[in-house]
N, C-alpha and C positions, 0 to 999 in steps of 0.2 A: 775192243778184246775184255774178256770176262775171266774171272777166276778158274773156270773149267777147260779153259783153251790149252793149257798146258796138259792136261790130261787127253784131250780129244789129239793133242799132236803127238803126246808120248803113244798112243794106242796106234797112230799109224807109221812112227817110224822106230818105235824101240818096244813093241808089246811084251817082248820076254825079256826086257830088261829088268831087272831088282828094283822093286818100288819101295817096299815097306820091310822094315825086321823089327819084330817085337816079340820078347821072351820066348826067342828060339823058331818064331812063326815067321816063313819068309812069303813074301806075295808079288808076282810080277804085274805089271801095269795091265796086263789083259784081265787078270783075276780081280785087280782094283777097279779097274774101269765096269766089269761087269757088277761087282757088288756095291759099287755108288750109283749105278743106274737102277740098282733093284731097288737101294736103300731109300733113291729118291721117289721111286714109285710107292713106296710104304710111308715116307713122310708124305707125299700126296693125300693118301689115304686117310691118312690122320688129321688133314686140316691144313696142312701147310702149303698153303697156296701161293701165288705169287705177290711178293713183297711181306707174307706173313713171318713171323719172328720165332726161330727155333732154338733154345739154349741148351748150353751142355757143362756141366758142371762133372769135370773128371779128372783123375791124373792123366799122366802121357800116355798114349798108345797110338796102335795103328790104326785103330777105329774112329780115333779124335780125327786124325788126318783125313778119313772117308767122309766123316761128318761135316767139314769144311766145304768137302767138294759135293756132298750130295746135297747140303743146303742151295748151294750155286745152281746144281744140276736141275733142281725141283722148281727153280725161280724162287726160293725161300730166301731169307736174312739170318745168318748166324749170330748167335748171341753168347760167345765165350764168357762164363761166369768165373770170377776171381774164386780160386780154391782155399785162399786163404782170409777170406770175407767170413761173418758172422752169418747164419742163417737170416737173420735179420736183414743184413744189408742185401743179402742174393733175392732176398723175399722182395725188397725195394727195387730192385732191379727188374725182376720179372714180372711186376707190377706196372713198371714204368713203361717196359716195350711191349707190355700184353702178349706176351708169350704164348704161343696155343701147344707147343709141346717142349719136353725138360727131357735130356739123354743125361744118365747119370751111371756111375760106377759103383764098384764093391766098397770104394773110399767112402762115397758121398751116398749109398742106399738110404739109409736112415734119415739124412737130410733131406732128401729128395721127397721120401714119403711125408715129411713132414711140411714140406713146401707145397706138395699137393693137395694136401688137407686143407693149407691154408687159403689157395688158389685152384676152386673146383672147377673143372672142366678141362683141365690143362692135361695133355697126354703124357704118359711117364714111360720113356725107354730104358731097360736096364742093358747097358754096353758092356760086360762082364760076362766070365766063365761063371758055371756053378748055377743054383738054383737062383731061380729068377722071384724077386720080392712079390708079396700080393699087390695085384694094382698095377704092376707094369708089364709093360712085353718086351721080351726077349728081343736084344737086337737084331741077333741072326735067324729069328723065327721071321721078322719083318723082312729082311734079305730073302729069307726061303720062299716066302709067302707071296711075293710079289715079281712080275716080270719087268723086265727092263725100261725104263721109259726113255723117249728122246731127251737131249737136253735142252731146258727151257731157253738157251740163247739170251740170256739175259744182255741188256746194251751195257754200255761202259758208265753212263749216265745213271744206272740202276743202283739203289742202296743194296750192298752186298752184306755187312756186318754192322753190327753197334757193339763197340768195346767201352764198357764203361771205366770211365777213371775219375778218382777224386776229385771233389769240387770244392772250391774255395767258400761255397754256403755250406758247407757240411754235408751237403748230400752230394752222390757221383752224379755225373753227366754221362750219356750216352753219345760216346763220339760215332758218329753215321760216316762210313766210307764205304766208296762205291765201288763198284769193279773196276773201275778206270783209275781209281787214287791207287788200288793195292796192285794193278799192274804195271802203273809208270812207276811205283817203288819198286818193284822187282826188275823192271827192265833197267832202270838206275842203277841198281846194286850190280846186276849182271855186266852191264856195260865197263863197270868200275872194277871188273875181274873177280867178282865174288861168286862163289857157289854154283861154278860151271856144271855141266851135265856129267864130268868126270868125278863130281863130288860125294862121297859116303858121306853124310851129314849126322849128326848126333843131335836128335833132339834131347838134350837135359835142363834146359830153361824151359821153364812151364809154358804150355801150348797153349793157353789162354792168353797169355801175354803176347803183345804185337813186336816185342823185342824178337822173339823166337819166330813169330809171323813173317820176318821182314825176310829171314831165312827161306821158309817153307815157302812162299810163295815165287821165290827164285827158282827155287828147285821144282817146283811144280812147271816152271817154264822150259827151265833147262834139262830137265828128264832126271835128274839125279837121284840117288838113292837115299832114302830116310830109314834110319834107327832111332827108334826110341825106347826110353827108358822109363819108367814111371815117373820118378823126381829124380833132382839130384842128390847125389851122394859121392864124395871122392873117388872111392874105391867100385862105386857102380859105373862112373863114368870111364875110369882106368880099365875096367874089365870089358866092358863095351867098344872100347878102343881098341884093345888088343884085340879080343874075337871078331869082330867086324871087318877091322883094317882101317876105321874113320880116318877120314882125311879133312874133315871140317867140323868146326864147333863153335856156337855162340856161348858166351857164358859174361855173366856179371863178375865184375871185379872180386865181389867177396867170394865168388866161386871158385875165381882163378887163384886168390890166396888159399884157401883149403885145401884145393888141387895140388897146388905145386910144393904146399908146405907140409903135405899128407906125409908121412916115413914110407908109406909103402909103396910111392911114386916109382921107386927104383926097381920095384919088384916084377913091373908090368914092360911090356915090347909096345912101346909108344911110337914106333919107327914110322908108320902110316900117317899119321898126325900132321898136316903142312900149315893149317891156319887156323888162327884164334882170333874171332871178332870179338870185342867185348864192349859195352855200351849199359846203357841204364843209369849208371854214373861214372865220372872220371876214375882212372886207376892212381894209387899213388905210384911214385917213383921207385919206392924201394919194393912195393911188390912187383912191379912191372921187371924191374931189376932180377929179382929172385925167380921170377918164371921164365925170363930169357937165359939165365945161365941153368934153369932145369930143364929147359926146352929149346938147348941151341938150333934145333934144327926147324923152330917153327917161327911162323910170321904173327906177327899181331897187327889187328885194324881197328882203330875206335870207331864206332859208328856214335855219333849225337843226333838227338831228333827227341821226339815225343809220339804219341798215338795218334793225336791230332795229323800227323805229317806221313802216316801209313809205313813206318815211322821214320826214315831217315832223314836228315837235312844236310849234314857234312860226314865227311870221312877223313879218317888220318891215317894215310898208308903207313907200310910197316917200315916205307925207308926214310918216313921222317922220324922214327923212333930211333934210329941209329945214324953214326955217322957224322957226316955233315947236317942234318936236320936235327939230330940231338944237339950239335955243337950249338947250334942257333937258337933253340930251348923250344924246338916246335914237340916235343914231345908231352909238352905243356900244353898243348892247344887241343881242341875239338876236331881239327883237321877243316879242311875247305869244303864250299858247295858240291854236292854230289852232282853228279848231271840230271839235267832235267831240273834243278832246284836253282833259285837265287836266294840270297841272302844279303841282309842289309841290319844296321845297327842305328836304331834310332833312339831320340829323346822323347821327353815328356809329352811334345806336342806333335810326335809322330814325323819329326824334320831328320832326316839322318845327319850323322853326324861323321865329324873326322876321324881317320885312321887313328886308332890309339885310345879313342876316347871310349868311355864305356857307356853304353846305354841299354835298350832292351832288345833282343835277337829277334828278328822277323824273319820269315820264310814266304815265299811265293813259288808255283809249281803244279803240274798236275796233280800232285801228291798229297796238295792241301785238302781236308776233309769237306765233305759236303755241309756239316756245321752238327750241333749238338742237337741232341731229338727234343723234338717238342720245345727247344728254349730260344724262340727266335731273338730275343733282346742279346742273350749272351751270346750266341752266334757273331750277330754283329758286333758287337764288341770285339771279341777275338779276331773277326776276318775284316777289321776295319781297313778300308782304302784298298782290300783285295790280298793282303798279306797277314798270313797268321803270326800273332804276336804270343811269343812262347810264354812270356813270363820270365823268361832267363834274361839274367843281365851279362854282358860280355865286350869284348871288344874285337874290332878286327883289324890286323896290320897291312900294310903295303902290299903282300902278297896274298891276302886274300884268306890268311889264317884266323879261324874265330878262337878266341880266348874265353871260355866261360868262368867270369869270377864271382857271381854272386847271382842270387835267386830274387826277380823282381817282386814275385809271389812268394808267401810263407810257405814254400814246400819244403819237404825235408826229404831227401833221399837215404833211404837205410837199407841196405843190402839189395841193393836194386829197385828196391818199391817205392815208389813215390808217397807222402803221405803229407796231407794238406794240413798245416797246424791249425785252422778257424774247427773242423772238423772234431780235432783233438779238445781243443779248447771248451766247444760246446759239450763235450762229455764231461770233463774234469767239473765243468762249473755246474751240472746238475748235482753234483755232491752238496749236502745241507751246509758244511763247514765252510765252503769257498767263497769269498768274496771278490775275488777278483784273480784270473789267471792268464798267464801267457806262456805258449807252447814255443819253441825254439829247438832247431839242429844244433847241436855240439859234437865236437870230434869224437870218433869212436875208430881204433885202428883196424877192427875187423870189417863193421858192417859202413864205414864211411862216415855216416851220422847215427847219432843216437837222438831218440826223443827226450828230449827235458821240458819236465814243467816247471814255470816259477807260480808259485800260489800264494795268496795273500788269504789268509782265514778271517773270518767274522768274527767281530770281538766277543770274546769269551768261549768263542768254539775251539775244539783241537781237532785234528786229524793225523794221522803217519801216513807217510810216502806209501808203506804198504797197502792200507785201506785204499789209498785215491787210485792206485793201480789197478787193485782187485776190483775197485768201482767202473773202471775204465773199460775192464774186459769184460764186463758183461752187458756192455753199450756196443762195443766196435772190436774190430779183427786185433788179435793180440800184436801184429806189428806195429800197428798206429798206436799201441798205449805208450806211455812213458815209460823210459826205462830208470829214469831218474827224477827226482822231486826234490826242489827247493822250496821250503817251506817259511815263510816269514810274514811280518806282522808291519813291516814297511811298505808303503804306498809303491807301486809300479812306476817306472820315469813315464813321462807324457808331454806330448808335443803341443805346442799352441793350440792344435785344434782337439786337441783330447785324445789323442792315437797313442796307444801303448809304444813306447821307443825300441822297437826290438831290437836294432843295432847296438844299443847300448847293455842290453842283455846278453849279447852272443860277444860282446868286444873281448872281454876277460877269458874267452875259452878259443877265440881265434886270431887274438894280436899277434901271434909269435907264427902264424901259418901263412906261407905264401900266398895259397890258394884257400877262396873263404867257399870253395864246394869241395869237399874231400872225396 
């Protein structure tokens, strides 16, 4: 199977069915199929041959979904870029994957123009309404100017997409996912009862992120309907749900909190909503309780995973959030291995540990990535023994429920986004006043965790927290920058091997918390 299988199936069995809705524009699968085949022809003419990379930097839209499909239809590889990254970070990704084309919308037109200058020869497509910027081709003109081409019919083991994720070395890594990886995850989710063909799904989470992709690829197989809004806002979600009778949505816990706590919630008819899948970070019990009270007719399902897993490893179904499951404390779990996945917990020697013992969470299945783009050593480490080593610490109970308790890697999850401390430390350390620094995640009621820096200044040097934060914002994306800074002249605690003991820095913030991941 490949990622265009669902489109071919929809064209055969549900051509007149509602496919996409965006800003009042509605298309059926027949229309989408024709546009995708023509767009694929245009991409081919621009040099996107088999295995060539085409990147997209855009807010959510119906065109974004068409791009995912057209890249596969022409035999190319999609590279969704992070809309929250700086231009320099996205330039690094484009150079790394050697993209031959970049698609941008109005929000990123100026950024796209700058990237085109920095990387000469990269074809530029403007996927938005209105005037087309100089040096770019109109998305709609590309479709209109080309005849539809046949599906390239990529094989399951062919590369489908490169999804960049933060790296512990300070640079992003390109996660290579095959057509088979993405379809395995899509089928696993469908087998668990998520995103059936009757779904009217709202793309509120960013479409570059594979958390949203988990739903999208399942919907492409099942033939459900896709409603898009440019980006998440509580009232934007409410309006779309009411107008389009949305049944399903995936939100990160921060979004759920903002959504259910918004005073306008009671003003909208949300009776069509049946399921909320949440992921990217665990949800606090207080927010879940408020959400359940505000939306008593809605079922909540937690999905735990990572980009390298296409992305789902475990699911915690709604029944475990209530009644007997809740009485047993299972609402605190990340769920059990989803269909098609195996999960185990291992020690530092990669040996399985007994039930209830904390170790590293590892996953095996057809959804596990091909590897990291042009990083064979890091791939070998991550996939040692044929298991994806997640870097997350947790334990499994005797019924197979996985509980995430901490992170083996120094990763911070803030508002559903992964932030790697080494990358932030590299930015902080570039300030001339900094002698030593450590970056940790500390509790934050709204975002789960916030990025906190502990800085030791050089002798005689002075710097303020605001100055350090501004310094970081010039180097890395805003969401990665410290939100709080502790400046000290006291050396940081070190282990016998000379490593900074971050657990000692975290201890005052987390000691009264039941969970070490918020």
